[in-house]
C-alpha positions, 0 to 999 in steps of 0.5 A: 962272416958273410958279405952282402952286396946290393947291385942297383940299376940305373937307366941313363937316357942316351940318343941313338942314331940310325943311319937309314941304309938302302937295300942293294938291288939284286942284278941278273948276270951270267957267265960268259965262259962257254965252258962253264955250266953256270946258266943265270946268276943274281948278285947284289952288294952286301955290306956298307963296305965296297966290294962285297958281293952275294952271288946266288945260283938259284938252279943249284939253290947255293950262294956265295960271299965274295970279296972282289971289284966285280962279282965273279962266277963261283964255279970258274971265277970269270967276270960275271956279266949283266944279263941287261948288257948290250950283247955287241960289248961282249968279247968272249975269249976264243978257246 
């Protein structure tokens, strides 16, 4: 005895709403740790969730995905400082 089955496809129209997502701007940062060899790093928010960063070291050609309140140096874990910050506001720790 052989059973035959037949599957019919049926299309159903549904509305799809795609919310516009603005592209996060990449900002230039530097590591304040004088012992760290990282020169200039770039970071941008990579998710609709807060505190998810993509940090890139262009000189090394490497990127790191991290979850943190502020982007940090992937080499020494110091909090990164924007390259456009006023230099007078930056307090570097003494070694």
